[in-house]
Structures are given as C-alpha cells and as structure tokens.
A tleap script that builds the chain and sets N, CA, C and O, in Angstrom:
source leaprc.protein.ff14SB
mol = sequence {
  NMET PRO ARG PHE THR GLY GLU ASP SER MET
  GLY ASN LEU VAL VAL ARG MET GLU THR GLU
  ASN ILE GLY GLU GLY TYR GLU PRO ASN PRO
  ALA ASP PRO SER ASN PRO ARG TYR ILE PRO
  GLU MET HIE GLY PHE GLU MET ARG PHE ASP
  PHE GLU THR LEU GLU PRO TRP ALA LEU TYR
  PRO ILE GLU LYS CVAL
}
set mol.1.N position { 162.466 185.910 -216.934 }
set mol.1.CA position { 160.989 186.471 -216.931 }
set mol.1.C position { 161.020 187.124 -218.247 }
set mol.1.O position { 162.034 187.669 -218.685 }
set mol.2.N position { 159.806 187.060 -218.926 }
set mol.2.CA position { 159.866 187.531 -220.242 }
set mol.2.C position { 159.686 189.133 -220.154 }
set mol.2.O position { 159.107 189.588 -219.167 }
set mol.3.N position { 160.135 189.947 -221.095 }
set mol.3.CA position { 160.038 191.144 -221.118 }
set mol.3.C position { 158.615 191.803 -221.190 }
set mol.3.O position { 158.357 192.873 -220.639 }
set mol.4.N position { 157.762 191.108 -221.881 }
set mol.4.CA position { 156.352 191.556 -222.062 }
set mol.4.C position { 155.495 190.202 -221.645 }
set mol.4.O position { 155.991 189.081 -221.752 }
set mol.5.N position { 154.459 190.380 -221.269 }
set mol.5.CA position { 153.486 189.242 -220.912 }
set mol.5.C position { 152.394 188.997 -221.775 }
set mol.5.O position { 151.640 188.048 -221.561 }
set mol.6.N position { 152.211 189.914 -222.914 }
set mol.6.CA position { 151.201 189.751 -223.930 }
set mol.6.C position { 150.915 191.040 -224.611 }
set mol.6.O position { 151.753 191.942 -224.633 }
set mol.7.N position { 149.714 191.145 -225.182 }
set mol.7.CA position { 149.511 192.256 -226.000 }
set mol.7.C position { 147.953 192.495 -225.849 }
set mol.7.O position { 147.147 191.587 -225.645 }
set mol.8.N position { 147.629 193.859 -225.977 }
set mol.8.CA position { 146.107 194.271 -225.906 }
set mol.8.C position { 145.605 194.263 -227.272 }
set mol.8.O position { 146.319 194.149 -228.268 }
set mol.9.N position { 144.159 194.408 -227.269 }
set mol.9.CA position { 143.362 194.303 -228.479 }
set mol.9.C position { 144.023 195.129 -229.730 }
set mol.9.O position { 143.812 194.788 -230.894 }
set mol.10.N position { 144.862 196.276 -229.367 }
set mol.10.CA position { 145.308 197.130 -230.632 }
set mol.10.C position { 146.565 196.620 -230.915 }
set mol.10.O position { 147.228 197.203 -231.773 }
set mol.11.N position { 147.110 195.454 -230.252 }
set mol.11.CA position { 148.532 195.140 -230.653 }
set mol.11.C position { 149.744 195.833 -229.934 }
set mol.11.O position { 150.909 195.650 -230.289 }
set mol.12.N position { 149.371 196.643 -228.892 }
set mol.12.CA position { 150.448 197.195 -228.079 }
set mol.12.C position { 150.833 196.029 -227.009 }
set mol.12.O position { 150.050 195.203 -226.540 }
set mol.13.N position { 152.028 196.139 -226.773 }
set mol.13.CA position { 152.674 195.100 -225.851 }
set mol.13.C position { 152.252 195.565 -224.469 }
set mol.13.O position { 152.010 196.724 -224.130 }
set mol.14.N position { 152.205 194.453 -223.721 }
set mol.14.CA position { 151.864 194.822 -222.243 }
set mol.14.C position { 152.571 193.977 -221.297 }
set mol.14.O position { 152.965 192.848 -221.589 }
set mol.15.N position { 152.755 194.604 -219.995 }
set mol.15.CA position { 153.200 193.859 -218.854 }
set mol.15.C position { 152.165 193.711 -217.799 }
set mol.15.O position { 151.822 194.755 -217.243 }
set mol.16.N position { 151.575 192.541 -217.403 }
set mol.16.CA position { 150.628 192.395 -216.431 }
set mol.16.C position { 151.371 191.568 -215.168 }
set mol.16.O position { 151.970 190.504 -215.329 }
set mol.17.N position { 151.225 192.220 -213.958 }
set mol.17.CA position { 151.751 191.465 -212.867 }
set mol.17.C position { 150.876 191.534 -211.689 }
set mol.17.O position { 150.172 192.534 -211.551 }
set mol.18.N position { 150.836 190.534 -210.777 }
set mol.18.CA position { 149.960 190.309 -209.846 }
set mol.18.C position { 150.659 191.017 -208.433 }
set mol.18.O position { 151.867 190.909 -208.226 }
set mol.19.N position { 149.904 191.626 -207.654 }
set mol.19.CA position { 150.545 192.221 -206.578 }
set mol.19.C position { 149.438 191.995 -205.291 }
set mol.19.O position { 148.398 191.341 -205.373 }
set mol.20.N position { 149.885 192.628 -204.227 }
set mol.20.CA position { 149.046 192.575 -203.030 }
set mol.20.C position { 147.829 193.690 -203.362 }
set mol.20.O position { 147.863 194.415 -204.356 }
set mol.21.N position { 146.982 193.702 -202.581 }
set mol.21.CA position { 145.853 194.643 -202.623 }
set mol.21.C position { 146.439 196.148 -202.828 }
set mol.21.O position { 147.073 196.731 -201.948 }
set mol.22.N position { 146.165 196.659 -204.006 }
set mol.22.CA position { 146.781 197.996 -204.235 }
set mol.22.C position { 145.668 199.198 -204.349 }
set mol.22.O position { 145.920 200.274 -204.891 }
set mol.23.N position { 144.478 198.883 -203.797 }
set mol.23.CA position { 143.394 199.713 -203.571 }
set mol.23.C position { 142.216 199.503 -204.340 }
set mol.23.O position { 141.938 198.375 -204.746 }
set mol.24.N position { 141.403 200.628 -204.607 }
set mol.24.CA position { 140.157 200.235 -205.335 }
set mol.24.C position { 139.981 201.127 -206.552 }
set mol.24.O position { 140.757 202.065 -206.735 }
set mol.25.N position { 139.114 200.898 -207.282 }
set mol.25.CA position { 139.049 201.658 -208.662 }
set mol.25.C position { 137.845 201.247 -209.339 }
set mol.25.O position { 136.978 200.586 -208.767 }
set mol.26.N position { 137.752 201.685 -210.754 }
set mol.26.CA position { 136.714 201.457 -211.415 }
set mol.26.C position { 137.234 200.704 -212.749 }
set mol.26.O position { 138.437 200.758 -213.003 }
set mol.27.N position { 136.406 200.041 -213.559 }
set mol.27.CA position { 136.775 199.345 -214.674 }
set mol.27.C position { 135.837 199.619 -215.839 }
set mol.27.O position { 134.636 199.532 -215.583 }
set mol.28.N position { 136.177 199.920 -217.012 }
set mol.28.CA position { 135.096 200.335 -218.106 }
set mol.28.C position { 134.113 199.229 -218.158 }
set mol.28.O position { 134.367 198.037 -217.990 }
set mol.29.N position { 132.958 199.764 -218.411 }
set mol.29.CA position { 131.703 198.758 -218.634 }
set mol.29.C position { 131.338 198.743 -220.084 }
set mol.29.O position { 130.703 199.725 -220.470 }
set mol.30.N position { 131.642 197.744 -221.027 }
set mol.30.CA position { 131.543 197.725 -222.270 }
set mol.30.C position { 130.064 197.765 -222.710 }
set mol.30.O position { 129.733 198.194 -223.815 }
set mol.31.N position { 129.191 197.299 -221.795 }
set mol.31.CA position { 127.633 197.129 -222.013 }
set mol.31.C position { 127.022 198.680 -221.700 }
set mol.31.O position { 125.987 199.092 -222.225 }
set mol.32.N position { 127.807 199.429 -220.799 }
set mol.32.CA position { 127.181 200.626 -220.594 }
set mol.32.C position { 128.322 201.587 -220.257 }
set mol.32.O position { 128.610 201.752 -219.072 }
set mol.33.N position { 128.972 202.216 -221.194 }
set mol.33.CA position { 130.210 203.091 -220.985 }
set mol.33.C position { 130.035 204.187 -219.909 }
set mol.33.O position { 131.026 204.598 -219.307 }
set mol.34.N position { 128.779 204.681 -219.648 }
set mol.34.CA position { 128.576 205.758 -218.808 }
set mol.34.C position { 128.243 205.140 -217.340 }
set mol.34.O position { 127.720 205.866 -216.494 }
set mol.35.N position { 128.497 204.049 -217.113 }
set mol.35.CA position { 128.353 203.388 -215.703 }
set mol.35.C position { 129.443 202.219 -215.640 }
set mol.35.O position { 129.257 201.035 -215.920 }
set mol.36.N position { 130.619 202.826 -215.208 }
set mol.36.CA position { 131.847 201.910 -215.028 }
set mol.36.C position { 131.526 200.911 -213.873 }
set mol.36.O position { 130.532 201.157 -213.190 }
set mol.37.N position { 132.207 199.904 -213.617 }
set mol.37.CA position { 132.100 198.748 -212.650 }
set mol.37.C position { 133.025 199.247 -211.572 }
set mol.37.O position { 134.140 199.701 -211.827 }
set mol.38.N position { 132.536 199.148 -210.381 }
set mol.38.CA position { 133.307 199.510 -209.222 }
set mol.38.C position { 134.086 198.166 -208.729 }
set mol.38.O position { 133.513 197.077 -208.713 }
set mol.39.N position { 135.321 198.324 -208.364 }
set mol.39.CA position { 136.057 197.082 -208.137 }
set mol.39.C position { 136.802 197.428 -206.633 }
set mol.39.O position { 137.755 198.206 -206.583 }
set mol.40.N position { 136.267 196.773 -205.445 }
set mol.40.CA position { 136.650 197.329 -204.143 }
set mol.40.C position { 138.161 196.964 -203.874 }
set mol.40.O position { 138.852 197.709 -203.179 }
set mol.41.N position { 138.693 195.746 -204.463 }
set mol.41.CA position { 140.118 195.418 -204.304 }
set mol.41.C position { 140.769 195.184 -205.548 }
set mol.41.O position { 140.300 194.342 -206.314 }
set mol.42.N position { 141.865 195.871 -205.863 }
set mol.42.CA position { 142.754 195.645 -207.119 }
set mol.42.C position { 143.694 194.810 -206.748 }
set mol.42.O position { 144.225 194.972 -205.649 }
set mol.43.N position { 144.045 193.856 -207.512 }
set mol.43.CA position { 145.241 192.726 -207.199 }
set mol.43.C position { 146.321 192.763 -208.269 }
set mol.43.O position { 146.999 191.743 -208.398 }
set mol.44.N position { 146.540 193.687 -208.964 }
set mol.44.CA position { 147.505 193.686 -210.113 }
set mol.44.C position { 147.466 194.962 -210.730 }
set mol.44.O position { 146.664 195.832 -210.390 }
set mol.45.N position { 148.431 195.117 -211.755 }
set mol.45.CA position { 148.679 196.304 -212.659 }
set mol.45.C position { 148.885 195.843 -213.924 }
set mol.45.O position { 149.234 194.686 -214.157 }
set mol.46.N position { 148.650 196.858 -214.941 }
set mol.46.CA position { 148.998 196.614 -216.288 }
set mol.46.C position { 149.720 197.695 -216.800 }
set mol.46.O position { 149.319 198.794 -216.418 }
set mol.47.N position { 150.772 197.683 -217.640 }
set mol.47.CA position { 151.535 198.805 -218.174 }
set mol.47.C position { 151.565 198.363 -219.725 }
set mol.47.O position { 151.976 197.290 -220.168 }
set mol.48.N position { 151.011 199.488 -220.464 }
set mol.48.CA position { 150.988 199.244 -222.062 }
set mol.48.C position { 152.204 200.160 -222.575 }
set mol.48.O position { 152.588 201.224 -222.088 }
set mol.49.N position { 152.705 199.470 -223.679 }
set mol.49.CA position { 153.763 200.008 -224.537 }
set mol.49.C position { 153.410 200.224 -225.908 }
set mol.49.O position { 152.643 199.458 -226.491 }
set mol.50.N position { 154.002 201.369 -226.534 }
set mol.50.CA position { 153.594 201.467 -227.956 }
set mol.50.C position { 154.309 200.387 -228.687 }
set mol.50.O position { 155.417 199.934 -228.397 }
set mol.51.N position { 153.524 200.024 -229.693 }
set mol.51.CA position { 153.991 198.805 -230.446 }
set mol.51.C position { 155.270 199.224 -231.381 }
set mol.51.O position { 156.021 198.334 -231.780 }
set mol.52.N position { 155.449 200.275 -231.643 }
set mol.52.CA position { 156.400 200.809 -232.615 }
set mol.52.C position { 157.704 201.224 -231.736 }
set mol.52.O position { 158.773 200.629 -231.873 }
set mol.53.N position { 157.536 202.217 -230.890 }
set mol.53.CA position { 158.580 202.821 -229.882 }
set mol.53.C position { 159.092 201.885 -228.949 }
set mol.53.O position { 160.299 201.810 -228.715 }
set mol.54.N position { 158.163 201.100 -228.351 }
set mol.54.CA position { 158.172 200.229 -227.099 }
set mol.54.C position { 158.280 201.192 -225.884 }
set mol.54.O position { 158.808 200.782 -224.850 }
set mol.55.N position { 157.835 202.361 -225.967 }
set mol.55.CA position { 157.859 203.288 -224.872 }
set mol.55.C position { 156.472 203.073 -224.110 }
set mol.55.O position { 155.411 202.896 -224.708 }
set mol.56.N position { 156.595 203.106 -222.823 }
set mol.56.CA position { 155.293 203.007 -221.996 }
set mol.56.C position { 154.380 204.333 -222.074 }
set mol.56.O position { 154.805 205.488 -222.059 }
set mol.57.N position { 153.026 203.921 -222.162 }
set mol.57.CA position { 152.261 205.284 -222.311 }
set mol.57.C position { 151.053 205.023 -221.415 }
set mol.57.O position { 150.208 205.913 -221.318 }
set mol.58.N position { 150.905 203.885 -220.759 }
set mol.58.CA position { 149.836 203.792 -219.572 }
set mol.58.C position { 150.107 202.738 -218.671 }
set mol.58.O position { 150.618 201.667 -218.997 }
set mol.59.N position { 149.749 203.067 -217.513 }
set mol.59.CA position { 150.010 202.275 -216.285 }
set mol.59.C position { 148.701 202.306 -215.360 }
set mol.59.O position { 148.282 203.389 -214.950 }
set mol.60.N position { 148.136 201.240 -215.075 }
set mol.60.CA position { 146.977 201.431 -214.079 }
set mol.60.C position { 146.787 200.116 -213.492 }
set mol.60.O position { 147.185 199.073 -214.011 }
set mol.61.N position { 146.040 200.222 -212.168 }
set mol.61.CA position { 145.666 198.884 -211.598 }
set mol.61.C position { 144.537 198.151 -212.324 }
set mol.61.O position { 143.711 198.676 -213.070 }
set mol.62.N position { 144.628 196.813 -211.983 }
set mol.62.CA position { 143.562 195.785 -212.615 }
set mol.62.C position { 143.035 195.039 -211.487 }
set mol.62.O position { 143.675 194.938 -210.440 }
set mol.63.N position { 141.736 194.439 -211.682 }
set mol.63.CA position { 141.345 193.721 -210.684 }
set mol.63.C position { 142.177 192.406 -210.305 }
set mol.63.O position { 142.470 192.100 -209.148 }
set mol.64.N position { 142.488 191.727 -211.363 }
set mol.64.CA position { 143.342 190.644 -211.318 }
set mol.64.C position { 144.129 190.214 -212.400 }
set mol.64.O position { 143.757 190.651 -213.489 }
set mol.65.N position { 145.120 189.472 -212.403 }
set mol.65.CA position { 146.126 189.081 -213.591 }
set mol.65.C position { 145.436 187.878 -214.235 }
set mol.65.O position { 145.950 187.316 -215.202 }
savepdb mol mol.pdb
quit
C-alpha cells in the first residue's frame, strides 16, 4: 500500500481512504462560500500532510473517495 494516495491543489500529500458511513457533514461550496453543501452520509476520510515536513495537519471526513 502506498504511503500517500495523492496530492491536493497546493502540493500537500494526502491519504484518502474509503470507510463505512462515518457520519454527516458539510463540504465547501466553491460557487457560494457562505452556503456549504450538506452531505447526509460520509464514506471516507482525507488526511493532509505538509509537503516539507510530512507532518499531518488536517484530517476530515469526505463524501467518497
């Protein structure tokens, strides 16, 4: 299994994994930042790592991988 599964738009390394339903939440809405999109079932998570230190700095649920 690879250590990282990809990169975000800023070049930070990420690990995205699929899981069972881990809850509900909101996702940013690029078209209207003041109106995030509600997601009733999240089925994965994403952890972001700093590209220089490789230290994790964010972990959050995502809709799907």
